[in-house]
Structure formats: structure tokens, C-alpha cells
N, CA, C and O atoms as a GROMACS GRO file, in nm:
protein
  556
    1MET      N    1   0.085  -0.117   0.000
    1MET     CA    2   0.000   0.000   0.000
    1MET      C    3   0.089   0.123   0.000
    1MET      O    4   0.193   0.126   0.066
    2ILE      N    5   0.048   0.224  -0.073
    2ILE     CA    6   0.116   0.354  -0.074
    2ILE      C    7   0.027   0.453  -0.001
    2ILE      O    8  -0.094   0.459  -0.026
    3ASP      N    9   0.086   0.530   0.088
    3ASP     CA   10   0.015   0.642   0.152
    3ASP      C   11   0.044   0.768   0.073
    3ASP      O   12   0.160   0.803   0.052
    4LEU      N   13  -0.060   0.836   0.029
    4LEU     CA   14  -0.045   0.960  -0.046
    4LEU      C   15  -0.057   1.080   0.048
    4LEU      O   16  -0.134   1.077   0.144
    5HIS      N   17   0.019   1.183   0.019
    5HIS     CA   18   0.016   1.305   0.099
    5HIS      C   19   0.005   1.426   0.007
    5HIS      O   20   0.071   1.431  -0.097
    6LEU      N   21  -0.078   1.520   0.043
    6LEU     CA   22  -0.082   1.648  -0.029
    6LEU      C   23   0.020   1.741   0.033
    6LEU      O   24   0.028   1.754   0.155
    7TRP      N   25   0.098   1.804  -0.050
    7TRP     CA   26   0.192   1.904  -0.001
    7TRP      C   27   0.124   2.039  -0.016
    7TRP      O   28   0.088   2.080  -0.126
    8ASN      N   29   0.107   2.108   0.094
    8ASN     CA   30   0.038   2.236   0.094
    8ASN      C   31   0.098   2.332  -0.007
    8ASN      O   32   0.027   2.409  -0.071
    9GLU      N   33   0.231   2.328  -0.021
    9GLU     CA   34   0.293   2.423  -0.113
    9GLU      C   35   0.267   2.388  -0.259
    9GLU      O   36   0.296   2.469  -0.347
   10HIS      N   37   0.213   2.270  -0.287
   10HIS     CA   38   0.181   2.232  -0.424
   10HIS      C   39   0.036   2.257  -0.459
   10HIS      O   40  -0.004   2.239  -0.574
   11ILE      N   41  -0.043   2.299  -0.362
   11ILE     CA   42  -0.183   2.333  -0.388
   11ILE      C   43  -0.188   2.479  -0.429
   11ILE      O   44  -0.131   2.565  -0.361
   12PRO      N   45  -0.254   2.509  -0.539
   12PRO     CA   46  -0.260   2.650  -0.582
   12PRO      C   47  -0.319   2.738  -0.471
   12PRO      O   48  -0.418   2.703  -0.408
   13ALA      N   49  -0.256   2.850  -0.449
   13ALA     CA   50  -0.304   2.943  -0.346
   13ALA      C   51  -0.442   2.996  -0.384
   13ALA      O   52  -0.466   3.034  -0.498
   14ILE      N   53  -0.531   2.999  -0.287
   14ILE     CA   54  -0.664   3.055  -0.310
   14ILE      C   55  -0.650   3.207  -0.316
   14ILE      O   56  -0.591   3.267  -0.225
   15PRO      N   57  -0.703   3.270  -0.420
   15PRO     CA   58  -0.694   3.416  -0.429
   15PRO      C   59  -0.765   3.484  -0.311
   15PRO      O   60  -0.850   3.424  -0.246
   16LYS      N   61  -0.728   3.608  -0.285
   16LYS     CA   62  -0.789   3.684  -0.174
   16LYS      C   63  -0.941   3.691  -0.187
   16LYS      O   64  -1.011   3.696  -0.086
   17ASP      N   65  -0.992   3.692  -0.310
   17ASP     CA   66  -1.137   3.698  -0.333
   17ASP      C   67  -1.206   3.564  -0.315
   17ASP      O   68  -1.328   3.555  -0.326
   18GLY      N   69  -1.129   3.460  -0.287
   18GLY     CA   70  -1.187   3.327  -0.266
   18GLY      C   71  -1.163   3.236  -0.386
   18GLY      O   72  -1.115   3.279  -0.491
   19ALA      N   73  -1.198   3.110  -0.368
   19ALA     CA   74  -1.181   3.011  -0.473
   19ALA      C   75  -1.270   3.045  -0.592
   19ALA      O   76  -1.380   3.098  -0.576
   20SER      N   77  -1.221   3.016  -0.710
   20SER     CA   78  -1.295   3.044  -0.833
   20SER      C   79  -1.291   2.920  -0.921
   20SER      O   80  -1.225   2.822  -0.887
   21VAL      N   81  -1.359   2.926  -1.032
   21VAL     CA   82  -1.354   2.815  -1.128
   21VAL      C   83  -1.211   2.801  -1.180
   21VAL      O   84  -1.162   2.689  -1.197
   22SER      N   85  -1.145   2.911  -1.204
   22SER     CA   86  -1.006   2.906  -1.250
   22SER      C   87  -0.917   2.836  -1.148
   22SER      O   88  -0.833   2.754  -1.184
   23TRP      N   89  -0.935   2.869  -1.020
   23TRP     CA   90  -0.857   2.805  -0.914
   23TRP      C   91  -0.887   2.654  -0.911
   23TRP      O   92  -0.795   2.573  -0.897
   24ALA      N   93  -1.013   2.617  -0.924
   24ALA     CA   94  -1.052   2.476  -0.922
   24ALA      C   95  -0.988   2.401  -1.039
   24ALA      O   96  -0.946   2.287  -1.024
   25ARG      N   97  -0.982   2.465  -1.155
   25ARG     CA   98  -0.917   2.402  -1.271
   25ARG      C   99  -0.767   2.383  -1.245
   25ARG      O  100  -0.710   2.281  -1.284
   26GLN      N  101  -0.703   2.480  -1.180
   26GLN     CA  102  -0.561   2.465  -1.146
   26GLN      C  103  -0.542   2.346  -1.052
   26GLN      O  104  -0.452   2.264  -1.071
   27TRP      N  105  -0.629   2.337  -0.950
   27TRP     CA  106  -0.624   2.225  -0.856
   27TRP      C  107  -0.638   2.093  -0.931
   27TRP      O  108  -0.559   2.001  -0.909
   28GLN      N  109  -0.737   2.084  -1.019
   28GLN     CA  110  -0.761   1.962  -1.094
   28GLN      C  111  -0.640   1.926  -1.179
   28GLN      O  112  -0.600   1.810  -1.186
   29HIS      N  113  -0.581   2.026  -1.244
   29HIS     CA  114  -0.462   2.001  -1.326
   29HIS      C  115  -0.347   1.947  -1.241
   29HIS      O  116  -0.280   1.852  -1.281
   30CYS      N  117  -0.325   2.006  -1.125
   30CYS     CA  118  -0.218   1.960  -1.036
   30CYS      C  119  -0.242   1.815  -0.992
   30CYS      O  120  -0.148   1.735  -0.989
   31MET      N  121  -0.364   1.782  -0.958
   31MET     CA  122  -0.395   1.645  -0.917
   31MET      C  123  -0.373   1.548  -1.033
   31MET      O  124  -0.313   1.442  -1.014
   32ASP      N  125  -0.420   1.583  -1.153
   32ASP     CA  126  -0.402   1.496  -1.269
   32ASP      C  127  -0.253   1.473  -1.298
   32ASP      O  128  -0.211   1.360  -1.323
   33VAL      N  129  -0.174   1.579  -1.295
   33VAL     CA  130  -0.030   1.566  -1.320
   33VAL      C  131   0.034   1.476  -1.216
   33VAL      O  132   0.115   1.390  -1.250
   34SER      N  133  -0.002   1.494  -1.090
   34SER     CA  134   0.055   1.412  -0.983
   34SER      C  135   0.023   1.264  -1.002
   34SER      O  136   0.111   1.179  -0.987
   35PHE      N  137  -0.101   1.233  -1.034
   35PHE     CA  138  -0.140   1.094  -1.053
   35PHE      C  139  -0.072   1.033  -1.176
   35PHE      O  140  -0.032   0.917  -1.174
   36ARG      N  141  -0.059   1.112  -1.283
   36ARG     CA  142   0.011   1.061  -1.402
   36ARG      C  143   0.159   1.036  -1.371
   36ARG      O  144   0.215   0.936  -1.417
   37GLU      N  145   0.220   1.124  -1.294
   37GLU     CA  146   0.359   1.103  -1.255
   37GLU      C  147   0.373   0.979  -1.166
   37GLU      O  148   0.472   0.906  -1.177
   38LEU      N  149   0.276   0.955  -1.080
   38LEU     CA  150   0.280   0.836  -0.996
   38LEU      C  151   0.271   0.710  -1.081
   38LEU      O  152   0.342   0.613  -1.054
   39VAL      N  153   0.185   0.710  -1.182
   39VAL     CA  154   0.174   0.594  -1.271
   39VAL      C  155   0.308   0.569  -1.340
   39VAL      O  156   0.353   0.454  -1.348
   40ARG      N  157   0.372   0.675  -1.391
   40ARG     CA  158   0.501   0.659  -1.458
   40ARG      C  159   0.608   0.609  -1.361
   40ARG      O  160   0.690   0.524  -1.397
   41PHE      N  161   0.607   0.660  -1.238
   41PHE     CA  162   0.704   0.616  -1.137
   41PHE      C  163   0.687   0.467  -1.110
   41PHE      O  164   0.784   0.392  -1.108
   42LEU      N  165   0.563   0.424  -1.088
   42LEU     CA  166   0.537   0.284  -1.058
   42LEU      C  167   0.576   0.193  -1.174
   42LEU      O  168   0.622   0.081  -1.153
   43ALA      N  169   0.556   0.240  -1.297
   43ALA     CA  170   0.592   0.161  -1.415
   43ALA      C  171   0.743   0.138  -1.423
   43ALA      O  172   0.787   0.037  -1.476
   44ARG      N  173   0.822   0.231  -1.370
   44ARG     CA  174   0.968   0.219  -1.372
   44ARG      C  175   1.022   0.139  -1.255
   44ARG      O  176   1.143   0.116  -1.247
   45ARG      N  177   0.937   0.098  -1.164
   45ARG     CA  178   0.981   0.028  -1.043
   45ARG      C  179   0.922  -0.112  -1.036
   45ARG      O  180   0.819  -0.132  -0.970
   46PRO      N  181   0.986  -0.209  -1.102
   46PRO     CA  182   0.933  -0.347  -1.097
   46PRO      C  183   0.930  -0.404  -0.955
   46PRO      O  184   0.854  -0.497  -0.928
   47ASP      N  185   1.013  -0.350  -0.865
   47ASP     CA  186   1.010  -0.398  -0.727
   47ASP      C  187   0.880  -0.360  -0.656
   47ASP      O  188   0.852  -0.410  -0.547
   48LEU      N  189   0.801  -0.272  -0.717
   48LEU     CA  190   0.672  -0.232  -0.659
   48LEU      C  191   0.553  -0.293  -0.734
   48LEU      O  192   0.439  -0.249  -0.717
   49ASP      N  193   0.580  -0.395  -0.816
   49ASP     CA  194   0.472  -0.456  -0.893
   49ASP      C  195   0.363  -0.517  -0.805
   49ASP      O  196   0.248  -0.530  -0.848
   50ASP      N  197   0.398  -0.556  -0.683
   50ASP     CA  198   0.297  -0.617  -0.595
   50ASP      C  199   0.212  -0.512  -0.522
   50ASP      O  200   0.119  -0.548  -0.449
   51LEU      N  201   0.243  -0.387  -0.542
   51LEU     CA  202   0.164  -0.280  -0.481
   51LEU      C  203   0.026  -0.277  -0.547
   51LEU      O  204   0.015  -0.271  -0.669
   52SER      N  205  -0.079  -0.280  -0.466
   52SER     CA  206  -0.212  -0.287  -0.525
   52SER      C  207  -0.308  -0.179  -0.476
   52SER      O  208  -0.416  -0.163  -0.535
   53VAL      N  209  -0.272  -0.106  -0.370
   53VAL     CA  210  -0.367  -0.010  -0.310
   53VAL      C  211  -0.296   0.121  -0.277
   53VAL      O  212  -0.182   0.122  -0.230
   54LEU      N  213  -0.366   0.231  -0.302
   54LEU     CA  214  -0.323   0.363  -0.260
   54LEU      C  215  -0.419   0.410  -0.152
   54LEU      O  216  -0.540   0.388  -0.162
   55ARG      N  217  -0.366   0.474  -0.049
   55ARG     CA  218  -0.451   0.524   0.059
   55ARG      C  219  -0.424   0.673   0.076
   55ARG      O  220  -0.310   0.720   0.068
   56ALA      N  221  -0.530   0.745   0.100
   56ALA     CA  222  -0.520   0.887   0.134
   56ALA      C  223  -0.601   0.908   0.261
   56ALA      O  224  -0.717   0.869   0.269
   57VAL      N  225  -0.540   0.970   0.358
   57VAL     CA  226  -0.610   1.006   0.481
   57VAL      C  227  -0.631   1.156   0.472
   57VAL      O  228  -0.539   1.235   0.496
   58THR      N  229  -0.753   1.195   0.438
   58THR     CA  230  -0.779   1.337   0.417
   58THR      C  231  -0.815   1.406   0.547
   58THR      O  232  -0.877   1.348   0.636
   59ALA      N  233  -0.774   1.530   0.555
   59ALA     CA  234  -0.806   1.615   0.670
   59ALA      C  235  -0.831   1.755   0.615
   59ALA      O  236  -0.775   1.853   0.665
   60PHE      N  237  -0.916   1.763   0.513
   60PHE     CA  238  -0.942   1.890   0.446
   60PHE      C  239  -1.015   1.990   0.533
   60PHE      O  240  -0.995   2.111   0.518
   61GLY      N  241  -1.098   1.943   0.623
   61GLY     CA  242  -1.176   2.037   0.702
   61GLY      C  243  -1.255   1.967   0.809
   61GLY      O  244  -1.238   1.848   0.836
   62ALA      N  245  -1.341   2.044   0.869
   62ALA     CA  246  -1.423   1.993   0.979
   62ALA      C  247  -1.513   1.879   0.930
   62ALA      O  248  -1.542   1.867   0.811
   63ARG      N  249  -1.554   1.798   1.023
   63ARG     CA  250  -1.637   1.681   0.989
   63ARG      C  251  -1.760   1.720   0.909
   63ARG      O  252  -1.807   1.641   0.827
   64GLU      N  253  -1.812   1.839   0.932
   64GLU     CA  254  -1.933   1.881   0.861
   64GLU      C  255  -1.910   1.890   0.710
   64GLU      O  256  -2.005   1.879   0.632
   65ARG      N  257  -1.785   1.910   0.668
   65ARG     CA  258  -1.754   1.922   0.526
   65ARG      C  259  -1.699   1.792   0.467
   65ARG      O  260  -1.665   1.788   0.349
   66SER      N  261  -1.689   1.688   0.547
   66SER     CA  262  -1.629   1.562   0.501
   66SER      C  263  -1.704   1.502   0.383
   66SER      O  264  -1.640   1.450   0.291
   67ALA      N  265  -1.835   1.508   0.381
   67ALA     CA  266  -1.912   1.449   0.271
   67ALA      C  267  -1.876   1.516   0.139
   67ALA      O  268  -1.858   1.447   0.038
   68GLY      N  269  -1.867   1.646   0.137
   68GLY     CA  270  -1.830   1.717   0.014
   68GLY      C  271  -1.688   1.686  -0.028
   68GLY      O  272  -1.661   1.670  -0.147
   69ASN      N  273  -1.598   1.676   0.068
   69ASN     CA  274  -1.459   1.642   0.036
   69ASN      C  275  -1.451   1.500  -0.018
   69ASN      O  276  -1.372   1.472  -0.109
   70MET      N  277  -1.531   1.410   0.037
   70MET     CA  278  -1.533   1.272  -0.010
   70MET      C  279  -1.580   1.267  -0.156
   70MET      O  280  -1.523   1.195  -0.238
   71MET      N  281  -1.684   1.342  -0.187
   71MET     CA  282  -1.733   1.347  -0.325
   71MET      C  283  -1.625   1.398  -0.419
   71MET      O  284  -1.609   1.346  -0.530
   72LEU      N  285  -1.552   1.500  -0.376
   72LEU     CA  286  -1.443   1.553  -0.456
   72LEU      C  287  -1.339   1.444  -0.484
   72LEU      O  288  -1.298   1.426  -0.599
   73MET      N  289  -1.297   1.373  -0.382
   73MET     CA  290  -1.195   1.271  -0.400
   73MET      C  291  -1.245   1.151  -0.481
   73MET      O  292  -1.165   1.084  -0.547
   74GLN      N  293  -1.374   1.123  -0.476
   74GLN     CA  294  -1.429   1.015  -0.558
   74GLN      C  295  -1.417   1.049  -0.707
   74GLN      O  296  -1.407   0.958  -0.790
   75ARG      N  297  -1.417   1.175  -0.740
   75ARG     CA  298  -1.400   1.216  -0.880
   75ARG      C  299  -1.262   1.178  -0.932
   75ARG      O  300  -1.243   1.162  -1.053
   76TYR      N  301  -1.166   1.162  -0.842
   76TYR     CA  302  -1.030   1.122  -0.882
   76TYR      C  303  -1.012   0.971  -0.878
   76TYR      O  304  -0.905   0.922  -0.913
   77GLY      N  305  -1.113   0.896  -0.835
   77GLY     CA  306  -1.105   0.752  -0.835
   77GLY      C  307  -1.094   0.688  -0.698
   77GLY      O  308  -1.081   0.566  -0.687
   78PHE      N  309  -1.100   0.768  -0.593
   78PHE     CA  310  -1.092   0.714  -0.457
   78PHE      C  311  -1.228   0.663  -0.412
   78PHE      O  312  -1.332   0.710  -0.457
   79GLU      N  313  -1.224   0.567  -0.321
   79GLU     CA  314  -1.345   0.515  -0.259
   79GLU      C  315  -1.331   0.532  -0.108
   79GLU      O  316  -1.227   0.500  -0.050
   80PRO      N  317  -1.437   0.582  -0.044
   80PRO     CA  318  -1.431   0.598   0.103
   80PRO      C  319  -1.448   0.464   0.172
   80PRO      O  320  -1.506   0.371   0.117
   81THR      N  321  -1.399   0.456   0.293
   81THR     CA  322  -1.420   0.338   0.375
   81THR      C  323  -1.536   0.365   0.469
   81THR      O  324  -1.583   0.478   0.482
   82ALA      N  325  -1.582   0.260   0.533
   82ALA     CA  326  -1.685   0.277   0.634
   82ALA      C  327  -1.628   0.361   0.748
   82ALA      O  328  -1.507   0.368   0.766
   83ASP      N  329  -1.716   0.424   0.823
   83ASP     CA  330  -1.671   0.506   0.935
   83ASP      C  331  -1.579   0.426   1.027
   83ASP      O  332  -1.606   0.310   1.059
   84VAL      N  333  -1.472   0.491   1.066
   84VAL     CA  334  -1.377   0.428   1.158
   84VAL      C  335  -1.422   0.460   1.300
   84VAL      O  336  -1.474   0.568   1.327
   85LYS      N  337  -1.403   0.365   1.391
   85LYS     CA  338  -1.445   0.388   1.530
   85LYS      C  339  -1.373   0.509   1.589
   85LYS      O  340  -1.267   0.549   1.539
   86SER      N  341  -1.428   0.564   1.692
   86SER     CA  342  -1.372   0.683   1.756
   86SER      C  343  -1.229   0.656   1.802
   86SER      O  344  -1.197   0.547   1.850
   87ALA      N  345  -1.146   0.757   1.787
   87ALA     CA  346  -1.006   0.746   1.827
   87ALA      C  347  -0.993   0.752   1.979
   87ALA      O  348  -1.069   0.822   2.046
   88VAL      N  349  -0.898   0.679   2.030
   88VAL     CA  350  -0.869   0.683   2.173
   88VAL      C  351  -0.790   0.810   2.203
   88VAL      O  352  -0.744   0.878   2.111
   89LEU      N  353  -0.775   0.843   2.331
   89LEU     CA  354  -0.714   0.970   2.372
   89LEU      C  355  -0.578   0.997   2.307
   89LEU      O  356  -0.559   1.108   2.255
   90PRO      N  357  -0.483   0.904   2.306
   90PRO     CA  358  -0.355   0.936   2.243
   90PRO      C  359  -0.368   0.970   2.094
   90PRO      O  360  -0.299   1.058   2.043
   91GLU      N  361  -0.458   0.901   2.025
   91GLU     CA  362  -0.479   0.929   1.883
   91GLU      C  363  -0.544   1.065   1.864
   91GLU      O  364  -0.509   1.139   1.772
   92ARG      N  365  -0.639   1.100   1.950
   92ARG     CA  366  -0.702   1.232   1.941
   92ARG      C  367  -0.600   1.343   1.966
   92ARG      O  368  -0.604   1.447   1.901
   93ALA      N  369  -0.508   1.320   2.060
   93ALA     CA  370  -0.404   1.419   2.089
   93ALA      C  371  -0.311   1.436   1.968
   93ALA      O  372  -0.272   1.547   1.934
   94ARG      N  373  -0.275   1.324   1.904
   94ARG     CA  374  -0.189   1.331   1.786
   94ARG      C  375  -0.260   1.404   1.672
   94ARG      O  376  -0.198   1.484   1.601
   95ARG      N  377  -0.388   1.377   1.655
   95ARG     CA  378  -0.465   1.446   1.550
   95ARG      C  379  -0.473   1.596   1.577
   95ARG      O  380  -0.462   1.677   1.485
   96LEU      N  381  -0.493   1.633   1.703
   96LEU     CA  382  -0.496   1.775   1.737
   96LEU      C  383  -0.362   1.840   1.703
   96LEU      O  384  -0.357   1.949   1.646
   97ALA      N  385  -0.253   1.773   1.739
   97ALA     CA  386  -0.120   1.826   1.706
   97ALA      C  387  -0.103   1.838   1.555
   97ALA      O  388  -0.050   1.938   1.506
   98ASP      N  389  -0.149   1.737   1.479
   98ASP     CA  390  -0.145   1.744   1.333
   98ASP      C  391  -0.228   1.861   1.282
   98ASP      O  392  -0.186   1.931   1.190
   99ASN      N  393  -0.344   1.883   1.342
   99ASN     CA  394  -0.431   1.994   1.300
   99ASN      C  395  -0.365   2.128   1.325
   99ASN      O  396  -0.378   2.220   1.244
  100VAL      N  397  -0.294   2.141   1.436
  100VAL     CA  398  -0.221   2.266   1.464
  100VAL      C  399  -0.114   2.286   1.358
  100VAL      O  400  -0.101   2.395   1.303
  101LEU      N  401  -0.039   2.181   1.327
  101LEU     CA  402   0.065   2.191   1.225
  101LEU      C  403   0.006   2.227   1.089
  101LEU      O  404   0.057   2.316   1.021
  102MET      N  405  -0.103   2.160   1.050
  102MET     CA  406  -0.167   2.190   0.921
  102MET      C  407  -0.218   2.334   0.918
  102MET      O  408  -0.207   2.403   0.816
  103THR      N  409  -0.274   2.379   1.028
  103THR     CA  410  -0.326   2.516   1.035
  103THR      C  411  -0.212   2.616   1.016
  103THR      O  412  -0.227   2.714   0.942
  104LEU      N  413  -0.100   2.592   1.080
  104LEU     CA  414   0.016   2.682   1.065
  104LEU      C  415   0.071   2.678   0.923
  104LEU      O  416   0.113   2.782   0.870
  105MET      N  417   0.071   2.561   0.860
  105MET     CA  418   0.118   2.551   0.722
  105MET      C  419   0.026   2.627   0.627
  105MET      O  420   0.073   2.697   0.538
  106VAL      N  421  -0.104   2.613   0.647
  106VAL     CA  422  -0.200   2.686   0.562
  106VAL      C  423  -0.184   2.836   0.586
  106VAL      O  424  -0.185   2.914   0.490
  107LEU      N  425  -0.170   2.876   0.710
  107LEU     CA  426  -0.151   3.018   0.742
  107LEU      C  427  -0.027   3.074   0.674
  107LEU      O  428  -0.028   3.187   0.625
  108ALA      N  429   0.080   2.996   0.670
  108ALA     CA  430   0.205   3.042   0.609
  108ALA      C  431   0.197   3.046   0.456
  108ALA      O  432   0.251   3.137   0.394
  109HIS      N  433   0.131   2.948   0.396
  109HIS     CA  434   0.134   2.937   0.250
  109HIS      C  435   0.010   2.990   0.181
  109HIS      O  436   0.020   3.047   0.072
  110ASN      N  437  -0.105   2.973   0.241
  110ASN     CA  438  -0.230   3.002   0.172
  110ASN      C  439  -0.334   3.056   0.272
  110ASN      O  440  -0.437   2.992   0.294
  111PRO      N  441  -0.309   3.173   0.331
  111PRO     CA  442  -0.397   3.223   0.438
  111PRO      C  443  -0.543   3.240   0.397
  111PRO      O  444  -0.631   3.236   0.482
  112ALA      N  445  -0.571   3.260   0.268
  112ALA     CA  446  -0.710   3.274   0.224
  112ALA      C  447  -0.788   3.145   0.244
  112ALA      O  448  -0.911   3.147   0.250
  113ALA      N  449  -0.718   3.032   0.254
  113ALA     CA  450  -0.784   2.903   0.271
  113ALA      C  451  -0.810   2.869   0.417
  113ALA      O  452  -0.879   2.771   0.447
  114LEU      N  453  -0.757   2.947   0.508
  114LEU     CA  454  -0.771   2.917   0.651
  114LEU      C  455  -0.915   2.941   0.696
  114LEU      O  456  -0.975   3.044   0.666
  115ARG      N  457  -0.968   2.844   0.768
  115ARG     CA  458  -1.105   2.854   0.821
  115ARG      C  459  -1.100   2.850   0.972
  115ARG      O  460  -1.005   2.799   1.032
  116SER      N  461  -1.202   2.904   1.032
  116SER     CA  462  -1.205   2.913   1.179
  116SER      C  463  -1.212   2.776   1.246
  116SER      O  464  -1.174   2.763   1.362
  117ASP      N  465  -1.260   2.675   1.175
  117ASP     CA  466  -1.272   2.543   1.235
  117ASP      C  467  -1.157   2.449   1.198
  117ASP      O  468  -1.171   2.327   1.206
  118SER      N  469  -1.043   2.505   1.158
  118SER     CA  470  -0.934   2.421   1.109
  118SER      C  471  -0.874   2.331   1.216
  118SER      O  472  -0.813   2.229   1.183
  119LEU      N  473  -0.890   2.364   1.342
  119LEU     CA  474  -0.836   2.278   1.447
  119LEU      C  475  -0.925   2.157   1.475
  119LEU      O  476  -0.886   2.067   1.549
  120SER      N  477  -1.043   2.155   1.416
  120SER     CA  478  -1.133   2.041   1.438
  120SER      C  479  -1.146   1.956   1.311
  120SER      O  480  -1.251   1.897   1.285
  121ARG      N  481  -1.040   1.951   1.233
  121ARG     CA  482  -1.041   1.872   1.110
  121ARG      C  483  -1.068   1.726   1.142
  121ARG      O  484  -1.008   1.668   1.232
  122GLY      N  485  -1.159   1.667   1.066
  122GLY     CA  486  -1.184   1.523   1.078
  122GLY      C  487  -1.089   1.447   0.987
  122GLY      O  488  -1.014   1.507   0.911
  123ARG      N  489  -1.093   1.320   0.994
  123ARG     CA  490  -1.011   1.234   0.909
  123ARG      C  491  -1.104   1.144   0.828
  123ARG      O  492  -1.197   1.085   0.882
  124THR      N  493  -1.077   1.135   0.699
  124THR     CA  494  -1.150   1.044   0.612
  124THR      C  495  -1.048   0.956   0.542
  124THR      O  496  -0.954   1.005   0.480
  125PHE      N  497  -1.066   0.825   0.552
  125PHE     CA  498  -0.977   0.729   0.489
  125PHE      C  499  -1.034   0.693   0.352
  125PHE      O  500  -1.148   0.648   0.341
  126LEU      N  501  -0.952   0.713   0.249
  126LEU     CA  502  -0.993   0.685   0.112
  126LEU      C  503  -0.893   0.588   0.049
  126LEU      O  504  -0.774   0.592   0.080
  127PHE      N  505  -0.942   0.503  -0.040
  127PHE     CA  506  -0.857   0.406  -0.106
  127PHE      C  507  -0.882   0.407  -0.256
  127PHE      O  508  -0.993   0.436  -0.302
  128MET      N  509  -0.776   0.375  -0.332
  128MET     CA  510  -0.787   0.358  -0.476
  128MET      C  511  -0.701   0.237  -0.513
  128MET      O  512  -0.588   0.224  -0.465
  129SER      N  513  -0.753   0.150  -0.596
  129SER     CA  514  -0.672   0.037  -0.640
  129SER      C  515  -0.572   0.084  -0.745
  129SER      O  516  -0.595   0.182  -0.815
  130ARG      N  517  -0.463   0.013  -0.754
  130ARG     CA  518  -0.363   0.046  -0.856
  130ARG      C  519  -0.424   0.031  -0.995
  130ARG      O  520  -0.394   0.108  -1.086
  131ARG      N  521  -0.510  -0.069  -1.011
  131ARG     CA  522  -0.577  -0.091  -1.139
  131ARG      C  523  -0.656   0.034  -1.180
  131ARG      O  524  -0.649   0.076  -1.296
  132VAL      N  525  -0.730   0.093  -1.087
  132VAL     CA  526  -0.806   0.215  -1.116
  132VAL      C  527  -0.712   0.330  -1.147
  132VAL      O  528  -0.735   0.405  -1.242
  133LEU      N  529  -0.605   0.344  -1.069
  133LEU     CA  530  -0.506   0.450  -1.093
  133LEU      C  531  -0.452   0.440  -1.236
  133LEU      O  532  -0.448   0.539  -1.308
  134GLU      N  533  -0.410   0.321  -1.275
  134GLU     CA  534  -0.350   0.304  -1.408
  134GLU      C  535  -0.453   0.322  -1.518
  134GLU      O  536  -0.420   0.377  -1.623
  135ALA      N  537  -0.576   0.278  -1.496
  135ALA     CA  538  -0.681   0.295  -1.599
  135ALA      C  539  -0.716   0.441  -1.618
  135ALA      O  540  -0.739   0.485  -1.730
  136ARG      N  541  -0.719   0.517  -1.510
  136ARG     CA  542  -0.759   0.657  -1.518
  136ARG      C  543  -0.646   0.750  -1.560
  136ARG      O  544  -0.668   0.847  -1.633
  137TYR      N  545  -0.524   0.721  -1.516
  137TYR     CA  546  -0.415   0.818  -1.533
  137TYR      C  547  -0.297   0.764  -1.613
  137TYR      O  548  -0.198   0.834  -1.631
  138GLY      N  549  -0.306   0.640  -1.661
  138GLY     CA  550  -0.198   0.584  -1.743
  138GLY      C  551  -0.201   0.641  -1.883
  138GLY      O  552  -0.296   0.709  -1.923
  139THR      N  553  -0.097   0.613  -1.957
  139THR     CA  554  -0.088   0.667  -2.095
  139THR      C  555  -0.175   0.588  -2.189
  139THR      O  556  -0.181   0.618  -2.308
   0.00000   0.00000   0.00000
């Protein structure tokens, strides 16, 4: 399994006036390029031929926005998993620390994207099979 990560500095900065169709197209282009590069990378690595699943743990926003974020990621070929049981205290503490770090990164790179509920980001586990990745983004 490969764990995918979004790099905040690779996400197009949201303009001061807010997200627009142009910004969304930039985002889509960046995602498409990344997935195509991943397909090419995997094709050059026969030692990874047994890799069959990609996982993304999204933390785009508060739980209230998770459904919309899930729909967005499904457009790229991801499938959501069933709800995961509630995290125990150490895991909740780690998630809070991650949320603080993500909030500071967004503030530094893309302050227009910062929301007041950024410290309460939920987690959504998404999966994509390698077969789907190659069918959608291969040459």
C-alpha cells in the first residue's frame, strides 16, 4: 500500500477573493499531473509490482464538510471506507497536534484558505486500487 500526501505548497493558493472556477481548474490540473507522474514512477519500479492499493487520509476540514470532500476525491477515483471507530485519547491528541501543524502551514502558505474550524479537522480514509489508478491516469 502507498500512503499519499498532499503538499500544501503544491496546492494553488486561493486568491484573496476566494476560490474560483479558474482556481478549481488549477487544482484539478495539479492532481491529474501528480497521478500521471505516480503511474510513470510505478511503471519504472518493478520492485513495486505487488503494490495494489493507494490510501489517502484526508483532513481537508471539519467533519461537517467531510461528505463534500469525499465526493471531490471520488472524482479522482478514490473510494471511502466505512466510518472508523472513535479514536482513543492518544490518537485524538496526535490528531490535534497534526491539526495545529496543518493550520500553521496553511496560514504560512495560503492564508485565504484558513477557516475558523481548522483545528477540528476530521479524518477520512480513502482508497484507490492500482488498477483504477492506471486505468484513469496511465498513458
